[in-house]
C-alpha positions in Angstrom: -8.7 -11.6 22.1 -5.5 -11.1 20.0 -4.3 -7.6 19.0 -5.2 -8.4 15.4 -8.8 -9.2 16.3 -9.0 -6.1 18.5 -7.7 -3.9 15.7 -10.0 -5.3 13.1 -13.0 -4.9 15.5 -12.1 -1.3 16.2 -11.5 -0.6 12.5 -15.0 -1.9 11.7 -16.6 0.4 14.3 -16.0 3.7 12.4 -17.4 5.7 15.3 -18.1 5.6 19.0 -14.5 5.0 20.0 -13.5 4.6 23.6 -10.5 5.2 25.8 -9.7 1.5 25.4 -9.5 1.9 21.6 -7.0 4.7 22.0 -4.9 2.6 24.4 -5.1 -0.3 21.9 -3.8 2.0 19.2 -0.9 3.3 21.3 0.1 -0.3 22.0 -0.1 -1.1 18.3 2.0 1.9 17.4 4.6 1.0 19.9 5.0 -2.4 18.2 5.3 -0.7 14.8 8.0 1.6 16.3 10.0 -1.4 17.6 9.6 -3.4 14.3 7.7 -6.2 16.1 4.9 -6.0 13.5 5.2 -5.0 9.9 2.8 -3.9 7.1 4.3 -6.5 4.8 6.4 -9.6 5.3 8.1 -12.3 3.3 6.7 -15.6 4.1 7.7 -18.8 2.4 9.6 -16.8 -0.2 6.7 -14.5 -1.1 6.0 -10.9 0.0 2.5 -10.2 1.2 0.5 -7.5 3.0 -0.5 -7.8 6.6 -4.0 -6.3 6.2 -4.7 -5.9 9.8 -1.5 -3.9 10.3 -2.6 -1.5 7.6 -6.0 -1.3 9.2 -4.3 -0.4 12.5 -2.4 2.4 10.8 -5.5 3.8 9.2 -7.3 3.5 12.5 -4.7 5.9 13.9 -5.7 8.5 11.4 -9.4 8.0 12.2 -8.7 8.3 16.0 -6.4 11.3 15.6 -7.3 15.0 16.0 -5.2 17.6 14.1 -3.3 19.5 16.7 -0.1 21.5 17.3 3.0 19.3 17.9 6.6 20.1 18.4 9.2 19.2 15.7 12.7 18.4 16.8 12.2 20.7 19.8 12.5 23.8 17.5 9.6 24.1 15.1 5.8 23.6 15.3 3.8 21.5 12.9 0.2 20.4 12.7 -0.8 16.7 12.3 -2.9 14.0 13.8 -2.1 13.7 17.5 -1.9 9.9 17.1 1.2 10.4 14.9 3.8 12.6 16.6 7.4 12.7 15.4 9.4 9.7 16.4 12.1 10.5 19.0 15.5 8.8 19.2 18.1 8.4 21.9 21.6 7.1 21.9 20.3 3.6 22.8 18.6 3.4 19.4 22.0 3.5 17.7 20.7 5.6 14.8 22.6 8.6 13.3 20.4 11.5 12.3 22.6 14.3 10.9 21.1 17.8 11.7 19.4 19.7 8.9 15.7 18.9 8.8 15.1 15.1 8.7 12.1 13.6 10.4 10.6 10.2 11.1 6.9 9.7 11.9 6.0 7.6 14.8 5.0 4.1 13.7 8.0 3.8 11.5 10.8 1.3 12.4 14.4 2.4 12.1 17.0 -0.4 12.7 20.4 -0.2 14.3 23.2 1.7 12.6 20.9 3.4 10.1 22.2 6.8 8.9 19.8 9.5 7.9 21.2 12.5 6.1 19.2 15.8 5.9 16.6 16.4 4.8 15.0 12.9 4.7 11.6 11.6 5.8 10.3 8.2 6.7 6.5 7.8 7.0 4.3 5.7 9.3 4.5 2.0 8.7 7.9 2.2 7.0 10.5 -0.4 8.0 14.2 0.5 7.5 16.4 -2.4 8.6 19.9 -2.4 10.1 22.9 -0.7 8.4 20.9 1.2 5.7 21.4 4.8 4.7 18.9 7.4 3.7 20.8 10.1 1.9 19.8 13.8 1.5 16.3 14.5 0.0 15.2 10.9 0.2 11.7 9.7 1.1 10.6 6.3 2.4 6.8 6.3 2.0 4.2 4.8 4.3 4.6 1.0 4.8 7.6 0.7 2.4 9.9 -2.0 3.5 13.7 -1.5 3.3 16.1 -4.3 4.0 19.5 -4.5 5.6 22.5 -2.5 4.2 20.5 -0.7 1.6 21.9 2.5 0.2 19.3 5.0 -0.8 21.1 7.8 -2.5 20.3 11.5 -2.7 16.9 12.5 -4.2 15.5 9.0 -4.2 11.7 8.6 -3.8 10.5 5.3 -2.4 6.8 5.3 -2.7 4.5 4.0 0.0 1.1 2.3 -0.4 -1.3 2.7 2.5 -4.4 2.7 0.3 -5.8 0.7 -1.5 -5.3 -1.4 1.7 -4.7 -4.7 0.0 -1.9 -3.5 -2.3 1.8 -4.2 -1.6 4.0 -1.3 -0.6 7.4 -0.8 -2.3 9.8 -3.5 -1.0 13.6 -3.2 -1.2 15.4 -6.3 -0.1 18.9 -6.6 1.5 22.1 -5.1 0.0 20.3 -3.1 -2.7 22.0 0.0 -4.1 19.7 2.8 -5.4 21.4 5.6 -7.3 20.6 9.3 -7.1 17.2 10.7 -8.2 15.7 7.2 -8.7 12.0 6.7 -8.1 10.4 3.4 -7.1 6.6 3.3 -6.8 3.3 1.3 -6.8 4.5 -1.8 -5.0 7.6 -2.6 -7.0 9.8 -5.3 -5.4 13.6 -4.8 -5.7 15.2 -8.2 -5.0 18.4 -8.5 -3.0 21.7 -7.1 -4.3 20.1 -5.3 -7.2 21.6 -2.0 -8.4 19.7 0.9 -9.8 21.8 3.4 -11.7 21.0 7.1 -11.2 17.7 8.2 -12.6 15.9 4.9 -12.9 12.2 5.1 -12.5 10.1 2.0 -11.8 6.3 1.6 -11.4 4.1 -1.5 -11.5 3.5 -0.9 -15.2 7.0 0.0 -16.3 8.4 -2.3 -19.0 11.9 -3.4 -18.1 14.1 -5.0 -20.7 16.7 -7.7 -19.7 19.4 -7.2 -22.3 21.2 -10.3 -21.0 18.3 -12.5 -21.9 16.9 -10.3 -24.7 13.4 -10.2 -23.3 11.2 -8.1 -21.1 10.6 -8.9 -17.5 7.2 -10.6 -17.0 4.3 -8.5 -16.0 1.2 -10.1 -14.5 -1.9 -8.0 -14.0 -2.6 -7.3 -10.4 0.9 -8.4 -9.2 4.0 -6.5 -8.4 6.8 -5.8 -10.8 9.8 -7.8 -9.5 13.3 -6.8 -10.2 15.5 -10.0 -10.1 18.3 -10.5 -7.6 21.6 -8.8 -8.5 20.2 -7.1 -11.6 22.0 -3.9 -12.7 19.5 -1.5 -14.2 20.2 1.7 -16.2 17.8 4.2 -17.8 17.0 3.4 -21.5 14.4 3.9 -24.2 12.6 2.1 -27.0 11.0 3.4 -30.1 7.3 3.0 -31.0 6.9 0.7 -33.9 4.2 2.9 -35.6 5.9 6.2 -34.6 9.6 5.7 -34.8 10.2 9.3 -34.1 8.8 8.8 -30.5 10.8 7.0 -27.8 9.4 5.6 -24.6 11.3 5.3 -21.3 12.4 1.7 -20.8 14.9 0.7 -18.0 17.4 -1.9 -19.1 19.1 -4.7 -17.2 22.5 -4.5 -18.7 24.1 -7.2 -16.6 24.0 -9.0 -13.2 26.3 -8.1 -10.4 30.0 -9.0 -10.7 33.2 -8.1 -8.8 33.4 -4.8 -10.7 29.9 -3.8 -9.7 30.6 -4.8 -6.1 33.6 -2.6 -5.9 31.7 0.4 -7.3 28.9 0.2 -4.8 30.7 -1.0 -1.7 29.5 0.7 1.4 32.0 1.9 3.9 31.3 0.5 7.4 33.2 3.2 9.1 30.7 5.8 7.8 28.2 4.1 10.0 
């Protein structure tokens, strides 16, 4: 029986778990840790949820018992014993600067990732090679972060564990996210896009593309997709019936060019 079939069978049990179920979960969590399985993947050009992986993550919460655990060998915390803090060694090639950052087990952190304090990556998160999590940043449960992504200080990347069939937030390769941005509710940021400081995106946010003089399409039940290389800044629009009221509306002011590339170039030597 495949691991997928075993996880789905254990998930459906809801009670009466055995030592074999706990061992199954530990093997499952190890694969998450190593990035061998993912909560969401891009297949044939389209992102989709791996439902069985999300079920496995939820199974861990069901199996877990709240207990006292050690945090960074200094402080105690209380969480499910199935999700201790992820530990790193030099062989992981990850830089974690001291000051209060933490990564939950079941999150994948790629090579040459830099984590500035305090930052947090939750279970099921996937942070690919060469990315940076700056201070006070969050990568929520099951969020998928690509290669060479810069997540600036104060950025919140929302995660979606439940409802189980919903996409998490997905940030593709070479994206730059400015300070104090927030990306939530399964929004997909396509490769090489740039979010200026303070941009907030949710599944229902209306985004105006000034280069095309139209709003990005919104399809009920589907993720808001930010186009590749889009450069987005905060903006507003007035209500037709109430012109004294403005609504927040992010604006695509252009698509990446050489000037943009220069302003967001990441320094390899920092990594």
